C-alpha positions in Angstrom: 0.4 0.2 0.2 1.4 3.2 -0.9 1.6 5.9 1.5 -0.9 8.2 -0.2 -3.5 5.4 -0.2 -2.3 4.4 3.4 -3.0 7.9 4.7 -6.2 8.3 3.0 -7.6 4.9 4.8 -6.1 6.5 8.3 -8.1 9.5 7.7 -11.5 7.7 6.6 -10.9 5.5 9.7 -10.6 8.3 11.9 -14.1 9.9 10.4 -15.8 6.7 11.2 -14.4 7.1 14.5 -15.4 10.1 15.2 -19.4 9.9 13.5 -19.4 6.7 15.6 -18.6 9.0 18.7 -21.5 11.7 17.6 -23.6 9.0 17.1 -23.3 7.5 20.7 -23.0 11.0 22.3 -26.6 11.7 20.4 -28.5 9.4 22.6 -28.8 11.8 25.6 -30.2 9.6 28.7 -33.1 10.2 31.0 -33.8 8.6 34.1 -38.0 7.2 35.1 -39.1 6.4 38.0 -42.4 4.2 37.0 -45.3 3.2 39.1 -46.2 -0.3 39.0 -44.1 -2.7 36.8 -45.7 -4.3 33.9 -49.4 -2.3 33.7 -50.4 -1.7 30.2 -50.8 2.4 30.6 -47.2 2.4 32.5 -45.6 0.3 29.9 -45.1 3.2 27.6 -41.6 4.2 27.6 -40.8 0.2 28.2 -42.8 -0.7 25.3 -41.1 2.2 22.9 -37.6 1.6 23.8 -38.0 -2.4 23.0 -39.9 -0.7 19.6 -37.0 1.2 19.1 -38.6 4.5 19.1 -36.7 6.6 21.9 -33.7 5.2 20.4 -35.1 7.4 17.0 -35.5 10.3 19.1 -32.0 10.0 20.2 -32.8 9.0 23.7 -32.1 6.1 25.8 -34.3 5.5 28.7 -33.3 4.1 32.1 -36.0 2.7 33.6 -36.6 2.2 37.6 -39.9 0.6 38.8 -41.7 1.4 41.9 -44.4 0.4 44.3 -46.4 3.1 43.5 -47.2 7.0 42.7 -46.1 8.5 45.6 -42.6 6.5 45.5 -42.6 8.0 41.8 -43.5 11.3 43.0 -40.8 10.8 45.9 -38.1 9.9 43.4 -38.7 13.3 41.3 -38.9 15.6 44.2 -35.9 14.1 45.4 -34.0 15.0 41.9 -33.3 10.9 42.2 -34.9 10.9 38.4 -35.5 13.3 35.3 -39.3 12.1 34.9 -42.1 10.3 36.9 -44.6 8.3 35.1 -48.0 7.4 36.8 -48.2 9.4 39.6 -51.3 10.5 41.4 -52.7 13.8 40.4 -53.9 14.3 44.0 -50.6 13.6 44.8 -48.7 16.3 42.7 -51.6 19.1 43.5 -50.9 18.3 47.7 -47.1 18.7 46.5 -47.3 21.6 44.7 -49.7 23.6 47.0 -46.8 23.4 50.0 -44.5 24.8 47.3 -42.6 21.1 46.2 -40.8 21.9 42.9 -43.3 19.5 40.6 -44.6 20.3 37.3 -47.0 18.0 34.9 -45.5 17.7 31.8 -48.3 15.2 30.4 -51.5 13.0 31.7 -51.0 9.4 31.7 -54.2 7.7 32.7 -57.8 9.3 32.5 -60.8 7.6 33.9 -60.3 4.7 36.3 -61.8 2.2 34.8 -58.5 -0.1 35.2 -58.1 -0.1 38.8 -60.2 -2.8 40.5 -61.2 -3.6 44.5 -61.8 -7.2 44.8 -62.2 -9.8 47.7 -62.0 -13.5 48.3 -64.6 -15.5 46.5 -65.8 -16.6 49.7 -66.1 -13.3 51.3 -69.2 -11.7 53.2 -68.5 -8.1 51.2 -71.0 -7.7 48.6 -71.0 -3.7 48.0 -69.2 -0.5 48.5 -71.2 -0.2 52.0 -69.5 -3.4 53.1 -66.1 -2.1 53.1 -67.3 -0.1 56.7 -64.8 -1.6 59.4 -62.8 -3.3 57.2 -59.0 -3.0 56.0 -58.7 -1.2 52.0 -55.9 -1.8 50.1 -54.0 0.9 48.0 -50.5 1.3 46.9 -48.4 3.8 48.3 -49.4 7.5 49.9 -50.0 9.9 47.3 -51.1 7.5 44.7 -53.9 7.4 42.3 -55.0 4.5 44.0 -54.8 6.2 47.4 -57.0 8.8 45.8 -59.8 6.6 44.8 -59.9 4.7 48.8 -60.3 8.2 50.1 -63.1 8.6 47.6 -64.8 5.5 48.3 -64.6 6.4 52.2 -66.1 10.4 51.8 -68.4 9.2 49.3 -70.0 6.1 51.3 -69.7 7.5 54.7 -67.4 4.4 55.4 -65.4 3.7 58.8 -62.8 2.1 57.0 -58.9 1.6 57.2 -56.9 2.2 54.6 -53.5 0.3 54.3 -50.8 0.9 52.0 -50.3 -3.0 50.7 -47.8 -2.0 47.4 -48.1 -3.7 43.8 -50.5 -6.1 42.7 -48.7 -9.1 43.5 -48.2 -8.2 47.3 -52.1 -7.1 47.6 -52.9 -10.6 46.2 -50.9 -12.6 48.9 -52.1 -10.3 51.2 -55.8 -10.9 50.4 -55.7 -14.3 50.2 -54.0 -15.0 53.5 -56.5 -13.0 55.1 -54.4 -9.8 56.2 -56.4 -7.4 54.0 -59.9 -7.8 53.5 -60.1 -5.6 49.9 -57.4 -5.5 47.9 -56.4 -3.4 44.2 -55.2 -4.4 41.2 -54.5 -3.2 37.7 -55.1 -5.6 34.6 -53.3 -7.9 33.5 -52.5 -8.5 37.5 -55.6 -10.8 38.8 -57.3 -11.6 35.6 -56.6 -15.2 35.8 -58.0 -15.4 39.6 -60.8 -14.0 38.6 -61.5 -16.2 35.6 -60.4 -19.0 38.0 -63.3 -17.4 40.8 -61.0 -16.9 43.0 -61.7 -13.3 43.5 -64.5 -11.2 42.7 -64.6 -7.3 41.6 -66.3 -5.0 44.0 -65.9 -1.9 42.7 -63.3 0.0 39.7 -62.0 3.5 39.9 -64.9 4.7 37.8 -67.5 4.1 41.3 -66.2 7.1 42.4 -67.5 11.1 41.5 -63.8 11.9 42.3 -62.1 10.0 39.3 -64.5 8.8 37.2 -63.6 9.7 33.7 -61.3 12.3 35.0 -57.2 12.0 34.8 -56.0 10.4 37.4 -52.2 9.7 37.0 -50.1 11.9 35.2 -46.2 12.7 34.0 -44.4 14.6 36.3 -40.6 16.2 36.3 -38.9 18.5 38.5 -38.7 22.1 37.9 -35.0 21.8 37.8 -34.9 19.2 35.2 -37.6 21.0 32.9 -35.3 24.3 33.2 -32.3 22.4 32.4 -33.7 19.4 29.9 -36.1 21.2 28.1 -35.2 19.8 24.9 -35.0 16.4 25.9 -38.7 16.4 27.7 -39.8 17.5 24.1 -38.4 14.8 22.6 -39.2 12.3 25.4 -43.1 13.8 25.1 -42.7 13.3 21.0 -41.5 9.6 21.5 -44.6 8.7 24.3 -46.7 9.8 21.6 -45.8 8.3 18.9 -45.4 4.9 21.1 -48.8 5.6 22.2 -50.2 5.4 18.9 -48.2 2.3 17.9 -49.7 0.6 21.0 -52.8 0.8 19.4 -52.1 0.3 15.5 -51.0 -3.4 15.1 -49.8 -6.6 16.9 -45.9 -5.6 17.3 -46.6 -3.8 20.6 -49.1 -6.5 22.0 -45.8 -9.0 21.3 -43.7 -6.8 23.3 -45.8 -6.2 26.0 -46.7 -9.9 26.5 -42.6 -10.7 26.3 -42.1 -7.9 29.0 -44.8 -8.9 31.4 -44.8 -12.6 30.6 -48.4 -13.3 30.0 -49.7 -14.9 26.6 -50.7 -12.4 24.2 -54.1 -13.1 24.1 -54.2 -11.7 28.2 -52.2 -8.8 26.5 -54.6 -8.2 23.7 -57.3 -8.3 26.5 -55.7 -6.0 28.8 -55.3 -3.3 26.2 -59.0 -3.7 24.7 -61.3 -4.5 27.9 -59.7 -1.9 30.1 -57.5 0.6 28.5 -59.3 2.5 25.4 -56.6 4.8 23.8 -58.2 8.1 24.8 -57.5 6.8 28.2 -53.6 7.2 27.8 -53.9 10.6 25.8 -51.2 12.7 26.9 -51.7 16.1 25.5 -55.0 17.1 28.5 -55.7 17.0 31.7 -59.2 16.0 32.1 -61.9 17.1 35.0 -60.3 20.3 36.6 -63.3 21.3 37.2 -64.1 18.7 39.3 -60.6 17.4 40.3 -59.6 21.0 41.8 -62.5 21.3 44.7 -62.5 17.4 45.0 -58.4 17.9 45.9 -59.9 20.3 49.1 -62.6 18.1 49.8 -60.6 15.2 50.1 -57.7 17.1 52.1 -55.1 17.1 49.7 -54.8 20.7 49.4 -56.2 23.6 51.8 -58.0 25.9 49.0 -58.6 25.5 45.2 -55.5 26.1 43.2 -56.3 29.1 41.0 -56.2 29.2 37.1 -52.6 31.0 37.3 -51.3 28.3 39.8 -52.7 25.4 37.5 -51.1 27.0 34.6 -47.5 27.2 36.5 -48.2 23.1 37.6 -49.4 21.9 34.0 -47.0 22.7 31.2 -47.6 19.9 28.4 -45.2 20.1 25.8 -47.0 21.1 22.4 -47.6 18.3 19.9 -45.3 18.9 16.7 
Protein backbone atom coordinates (compact mmCIF):
# COMPACT_ATOMS: atom_id res chain seq x y z
CA UNK A 1 0.00 0.00 0.00
CA UNK A 2 1.40 3.40 -1.02
CA UNK A 3 1.90 6.16 1.55
CA UNK A 4 -0.86 8.32 0.06
CA UNK A 5 -3.35 5.43 0.02
CA UNK A 6 -2.44 4.58 3.63
CA UNK A 7 -3.04 8.18 4.71
CA UNK A 8 -6.45 8.28 3.01
CA UNK A 9 -7.42 5.01 4.68
CA UNK A 10 -6.27 6.30 8.06
CA UNK A 11 -8.19 9.56 7.69
CA UNK A 12 -11.30 7.65 6.66
CA UNK A 13 -10.94 5.39 9.67
CA UNK A 14 -10.64 8.34 12.03
CA UNK A 15 -13.68 9.95 10.41
CA UNK A 16 -15.72 6.82 10.95
CA UNK A 17 -14.64 6.71 14.59
CA UNK A 18 -15.67 10.36 15.07
CA UNK A 19 -19.02 9.75 13.43
CA UNK A 20 -19.60 6.70 15.61
CA UNK A 21 -18.69 8.69 18.72
CA UNK A 22 -21.07 11.47 17.68
CA UNK A 23 -23.82 8.87 17.17
CA UNK A 24 -23.30 7.52 20.67
CA UNK A 25 -23.23 11.01 22.15
CA UNK A 26 -26.52 11.84 20.44
CA UNK A 27 -28.26 9.24 22.59
CA UNK A 28 -29.18 11.47 25.52
CA UNK A 29 -30.17 9.63 28.69
CA UNK A 30 -33.24 10.23 30.84
CA UNK A 31 -33.93 8.48 34.13
CA UNK A 32 -37.54 7.48 34.79
CA UNK A 33 -39.38 6.35 37.90
CA UNK A 34 -42.39 4.30 36.79
CA UNK A 35 -45.17 3.23 39.14
CA UNK A 36 -46.31 -0.39 38.97
CA UNK A 37 -44.22 -2.45 36.57
CA UNK A 38 -46.28 -4.28 33.96
CA UNK A 39 -49.53 -2.30 33.82
CA UNK A 40 -50.46 -1.52 30.21
CA UNK A 41 -50.51 2.24 30.78
CA UNK A 42 -47.22 2.30 32.70
CA UNK A 43 -45.46 0.28 29.98
CA UNK A 44 -45.31 3.04 27.35
CA UNK A 45 -41.64 3.83 28.01
CA UNK A 46 -40.70 0.14 28.07
CA UNK A 47 -42.59 -0.69 24.88
CA UNK A 48 -41.29 2.40 23.10
CA UNK A 49 -37.73 1.54 24.06
CA UNK A 50 -38.06 -2.06 22.88
CA UNK A 51 -39.63 -0.92 19.59
CA UNK A 52 -36.77 1.55 19.03
CA UNK A 53 -39.02 4.62 19.11
CA UNK A 54 -37.15 6.49 21.84
CA UNK A 55 -33.84 5.65 20.17
CA UNK A 56 -35.19 7.23 16.99
CA UNK A 57 -35.63 10.41 19.02
CA UNK A 58 -32.03 10.09 20.26
CA UNK A 59 -33.07 9.10 23.77
CA UNK A 60 -31.94 6.27 26.00
CA UNK A 61 -34.20 5.57 28.97
CA UNK A 62 -33.07 4.23 32.33
CA UNK A 63 -36.21 2.91 34.02
CA UNK A 64 -36.67 2.42 37.75
CA UNK A 65 -39.92 0.72 38.80
CA UNK A 66 -41.64 1.74 42.04
CA UNK A 67 -44.50 0.37 44.14
CA UNK A 68 -46.80 3.28 43.28
CA UNK A 69 -47.35 6.94 42.57
CA UNK A 70 -46.19 8.09 45.99
CA UNK A 71 -42.74 6.56 45.56
CA UNK A 72 -42.59 7.83 41.99
CA UNK A 73 -43.37 11.38 43.06
CA UNK A 74 -40.79 11.28 45.83
CA UNK A 75 -38.11 10.20 43.35
CA UNK A 76 -39.01 13.23 41.20
CA UNK A 77 -39.03 15.67 44.11
CA UNK A 78 -35.63 14.45 45.31
CA UNK A 79 -34.18 14.82 41.80
CA UNK A 80 -33.27 11.12 41.77
CA UNK A 81 -34.93 10.80 38.35
CA UNK A 82 -35.80 13.13 35.49
CA UNK A 83 -39.39 12.01 34.88
CA UNK A 84 -42.03 10.27 36.95
CA UNK A 85 -44.61 8.08 35.20
CA UNK A 86 -48.02 7.41 36.78
CA UNK A 87 -47.87 9.82 39.69
CA UNK A 88 -51.26 10.48 41.27
CA UNK A 89 -52.92 13.78 40.39
CA UNK A 90 -54.07 14.49 43.95
CA UNK A 91 -50.57 13.84 45.25
CA UNK A 92 -49.08 16.21 42.67
CA UNK A 93 -51.53 18.97 43.56
CA UNK A 94 -50.83 18.46 47.26
CA UNK A 95 -47.06 18.70 46.76
CA UNK A 96 -47.34 21.77 44.52
CA UNK A 97 -49.64 23.55 46.99
CA UNK A 98 -46.94 23.12 49.64
CA UNK A 99 -44.24 24.63 47.42
CA UNK A 100 -42.63 21.44 46.13
CA UNK A 101 -40.68 21.73 42.82
CA UNK A 102 -43.07 19.62 40.73
CA UNK A 103 -44.46 20.16 37.25
CA UNK A 104 -46.92 18.15 35.15
CA UNK A 105 -45.71 17.44 31.60
CA UNK A 106 -48.53 15.15 30.51
CA UNK A 107 -51.54 13.05 31.44
CA UNK A 108 -50.69 9.39 31.99
CA UNK A 109 -54.15 7.82 32.45
CA UNK A 110 -57.62 9.33 32.32
CA UNK A 111 -60.49 7.50 34.00
CA UNK A 112 -60.35 4.85 36.70
CA UNK A 113 -61.66 1.93 34.66
CA UNK A 114 -58.43 -0.05 34.98
CA UNK A 115 -58.14 0.06 38.78
CA UNK A 116 -60.31 -2.43 40.62
CA UNK A 117 -60.92 -3.50 44.21
CA UNK A 118 -61.66 -7.14 44.97
CA UNK A 119 -62.19 -9.71 47.69
CA UNK A 120 -61.75 -13.45 48.05
CA UNK A 121 -64.62 -15.36 46.48
CA UNK A 122 -65.92 -16.51 49.89
CA UNK A 123 -65.84 -13.02 51.44
CA UNK A 124 -69.11 -11.66 52.86
CA UNK A 125 -68.34 -8.28 51.23
CA UNK A 126 -70.73 -7.65 48.33
CA UNK A 127 -70.86 -3.86 47.82
CA UNK A 128 -68.93 -0.69 48.61
CA UNK A 129 -71.10 -0.18 51.70
CA UNK A 130 -69.69 -3.44 53.06
CA UNK A 131 -66.20 -1.86 53.14
CA UNK A 132 -67.26 -0.23 56.42
CA UNK A 133 -64.94 -1.33 59.22
CA UNK A 134 -62.69 -3.25 56.80
CA UNK A 135 -59.09 -2.87 55.67
CA UNK A 136 -58.90 -1.51 52.11
CA UNK A 137 -55.70 -1.71 50.09
CA UNK A 138 -53.95 1.03 48.13
CA UNK A 139 -50.41 1.08 46.77
CA UNK A 140 -48.55 4.02 48.34
CA UNK A 141 -49.38 7.37 49.91
CA UNK A 142 -50.20 9.99 47.29
CA UNK A 143 -50.88 7.43 44.54
CA UNK A 144 -54.00 7.26 42.38
CA UNK A 145 -55.15 4.17 44.30
CA UNK A 146 -54.80 6.12 47.55
CA UNK A 147 -56.98 8.85 46.07
CA UNK A 148 -59.64 6.38 44.96
CA UNK A 149 -59.78 4.70 48.39
CA UNK A 150 -60.13 8.10 50.08
CA UNK A 151 -62.97 8.89 47.67
CA UNK A 152 -64.67 5.55 48.41
CA UNK A 153 -64.60 6.38 52.12
CA UNK A 154 -65.78 9.98 51.82
CA UNK A 155 -68.50 9.43 49.22
CA UNK A 156 -69.98 6.42 51.03
CA UNK A 157 -69.52 7.62 54.61
CA UNK A 158 -67.35 4.63 55.49
CA UNK A 159 -65.40 3.97 58.66
CA UNK A 160 -62.79 1.90 56.84
CA UNK A 161 -59.06 1.43 57.33
CA UNK A 162 -56.98 2.35 54.25
CA UNK A 163 -53.79 0.28 54.18
CA UNK A 164 -50.71 0.67 51.96
CA UNK A 165 -49.93 -2.76 50.46
CA UNK A 166 -47.58 -1.99 47.56
CA UNK A 167 -48.06 -3.54 44.12
CA UNK A 168 -50.73 -5.95 42.85
CA UNK A 169 -48.72 -9.14 43.50
CA UNK A 170 -47.95 -8.27 47.12
CA UNK A 171 -51.54 -7.13 47.62
CA UNK A 172 -52.96 -10.40 46.27
CA UNK A 173 -50.84 -12.37 48.72
CA UNK A 174 -52.16 -10.29 51.61
CA UNK A 175 -55.78 -10.69 50.50
CA UNK A 176 -55.56 -14.45 49.98
CA UNK A 177 -53.83 -14.91 53.35
CA UNK A 178 -56.48 -12.87 55.16
CA UNK A 179 -54.23 -9.95 56.12
CA UNK A 180 -56.32 -7.48 54.08
CA UNK A 181 -60.08 -7.55 53.51
CA UNK A 182 -60.19 -5.71 50.19
CA UNK A 183 -57.33 -5.72 47.67
CA UNK A 184 -56.57 -3.54 44.67
CA UNK A 185 -55.18 -4.45 41.27
CA UNK A 186 -55.01 -3.48 37.60
CA UNK A 187 -54.96 -5.71 34.51
CA UNK A 188 -53.29 -7.96 33.54
CA UNK A 189 -52.72 -8.73 37.22
CA UNK A 190 -55.54 -10.76 38.75
CA UNK A 191 -57.29 -11.69 35.50
CA UNK A 192 -56.40 -15.38 35.89
CA UNK A 193 -57.71 -15.40 39.48
CA UNK A 194 -60.89 -13.70 38.32
CA UNK A 195 -61.39 -16.24 35.54
CA UNK A 196 -60.88 -19.09 38.00
CA UNK A 197 -63.38 -17.58 40.42
CA UNK A 198 -60.84 -17.14 43.22
CA UNK A 199 -61.59 -13.43 43.65
CA UNK A 200 -64.55 -11.13 42.97
CA UNK A 201 -64.49 -7.48 41.84
CA UNK A 202 -66.46 -5.14 44.08
CA UNK A 203 -65.65 -1.73 42.60
CA UNK A 204 -63.47 0.13 40.09
CA UNK A 205 -61.99 3.60 40.09
CA UNK A 206 -64.97 4.71 38.01
CA UNK A 207 -67.25 4.03 40.99
CA UNK A 208 -66.16 7.34 42.49
CA UNK A 209 -67.32 10.81 41.51
CA UNK A 210 -63.80 12.08 42.08
CA UNK A 211 -62.11 9.88 39.46
CA UNK A 212 -64.68 8.82 36.88
CA UNK A 213 -63.78 10.21 33.44
CA UNK A 214 -61.07 12.38 34.93
CA UNK A 215 -57.28 12.29 34.65
CA UNK A 216 -56.00 10.24 37.59
CA UNK A 217 -52.29 9.67 36.85
CA UNK A 218 -49.65 11.94 35.41
CA UNK A 219 -46.26 12.39 33.80
CA UNK A 220 -44.30 14.64 36.18
CA UNK A 221 -40.89 16.22 36.47
CA UNK A 222 -38.88 18.47 38.75
CA UNK A 223 -38.78 22.18 37.97
CA UNK A 224 -34.97 22.04 37.70
CA UNK A 225 -35.17 19.24 35.13
CA UNK A 226 -37.72 21.19 33.09
CA UNK A 227 -35.45 24.22 33.13
CA UNK A 228 -32.20 22.41 32.37
CA UNK A 229 -33.38 19.62 30.07
CA UNK A 230 -36.32 21.17 28.25
CA UNK A 231 -35.25 19.92 24.76
CA UNK A 232 -34.96 16.36 26.11
CA UNK A 233 -38.38 16.60 27.76
CA UNK A 234 -39.86 17.78 24.46
CA UNK A 235 -38.27 14.84 22.62
CA UNK A 236 -39.45 12.44 25.32
CA UNK A 237 -43.02 13.61 24.90
CA UNK A 238 -42.80 13.29 21.11
CA UNK A 239 -41.55 9.70 21.45
CA UNK A 240 -44.14 8.96 24.15
CA UNK A 241 -46.98 10.09 21.88
CA UNK A 242 -45.59 8.05 18.99
CA UNK A 243 -45.39 4.98 21.23
CA UNK A 244 -49.02 5.34 22.37
CA UNK A 245 -50.05 5.44 18.70
CA UNK A 246 -48.00 2.29 18.03
CA UNK A 247 -49.57 0.48 21.00
CA UNK A 248 -52.97 0.71 19.32
CA UNK A 249 -51.90 0.41 15.69
CA UNK A 250 -51.04 -3.29 15.39
CA UNK A 251 -49.67 -6.44 16.96
CA UNK A 252 -46.01 -5.51 17.42
CA UNK A 253 -46.67 -3.69 20.68
CA UNK A 254 -48.83 -6.56 21.94
CA UNK A 255 -46.00 -9.03 21.32
CA UNK A 256 -43.49 -6.76 23.08
CA UNK A 257 -45.81 -6.16 26.05
CA UNK A 258 -46.65 -9.86 26.45
CA UNK A 259 -42.94 -10.73 26.47
CA UNK A 260 -42.16 -7.94 28.93
CA UNK A 261 -44.88 -8.90 31.42
CA UNK A 262 -44.65 -12.65 30.81
CA UNK A 263 -48.28 -13.24 29.86
CA UNK A 264 -49.89 -14.84 26.77
CA UNK A 265 -50.58 -12.46 23.91
CA UNK A 266 -54.31 -13.09 24.36
CA UNK A 267 -54.13 -11.72 27.91
CA UNK A 268 -52.08 -8.75 26.71
CA UNK A 269 -54.66 -8.00 24.01
CA UNK A 270 -57.53 -8.39 26.48
CA UNK A 271 -55.83 -5.99 28.88
CA UNK A 272 -55.59 -3.34 26.20
CA UNK A 273 -58.96 -3.82 24.55
CA UNK A 274 -61.15 -4.28 27.63
CA UNK A 275 -59.55 -1.89 30.11
CA UNK A 276 -57.56 0.77 28.28
CA UNK A 277 -59.25 2.66 25.44
CA UNK A 278 -56.66 4.66 23.54
CA UNK A 279 -58.11 7.98 24.69
CA UNK A 280 -57.36 6.96 28.28
CA UNK A 281 -53.63 7.20 27.48
CA UNK A 282 -53.81 10.55 25.68
CA UNK A 283 -51.01 12.60 27.28
CA UNK A 284 -52.02 15.96 25.87
CA UNK A 285 -54.86 17.04 28.15
CA UNK A 286 -55.65 16.95 31.87
CA UNK A 287 -59.37 16.13 31.91
CA UNK A 288 -61.84 17.22 34.61
CA UNK A 289 -59.94 19.99 36.39
CA UNK A 290 -63.21 21.73 37.17
CA UNK A 291 -64.04 18.77 39.42
CA UNK A 292 -60.55 17.64 40.42
CA UNK A 293 -59.58 20.99 41.95
CA UNK A 294 -62.47 21.18 44.45
CA UNK A 295 -62.22 17.43 45.11
CA UNK A 296 -58.58 17.91 46.13
CA UNK A 297 -59.82 20.27 48.84
CA UNK A 298 -62.70 18.00 49.88
CA UNK A 299 -60.35 15.02 50.18
CA UNK A 300 -57.84 17.19 52.11
CA UNK A 301 -55.03 17.06 49.57
CA UNK A 302 -54.99 20.86 49.34
CA UNK A 303 -56.18 23.43 51.85
CA UNK A 304 -57.77 25.62 49.19
CA UNK A 305 -58.51 25.36 45.45
CA UNK A 306 -55.61 25.94 43.11
CA UNK A 307 -56.14 29.09 41.04
CA UNK A 308 -55.97 29.26 37.24
CA UNK A 309 -52.60 30.96 37.56
CA UNK A 310 -51.31 28.18 39.80
CA UNK A 311 -52.63 25.49 37.43
CA UNK A 312 -50.91 27.21 34.50
CA UNK A 313 -47.67 27.10 36.48
CA UNK A 314 -48.12 23.48 37.53
CA UNK A 315 -49.25 22.06 34.15
CA UNK A 316 -46.66 22.57 31.40
CA UNK A 317 -47.37 19.98 28.70
CA UNK A 318 -45.05 20.36 25.69
CA UNK A 319 -47.13 21.07 22.57
CA UNK A 320 -47.62 18.33 20.02
CA UNK A 321 -45.63 18.99 16.84
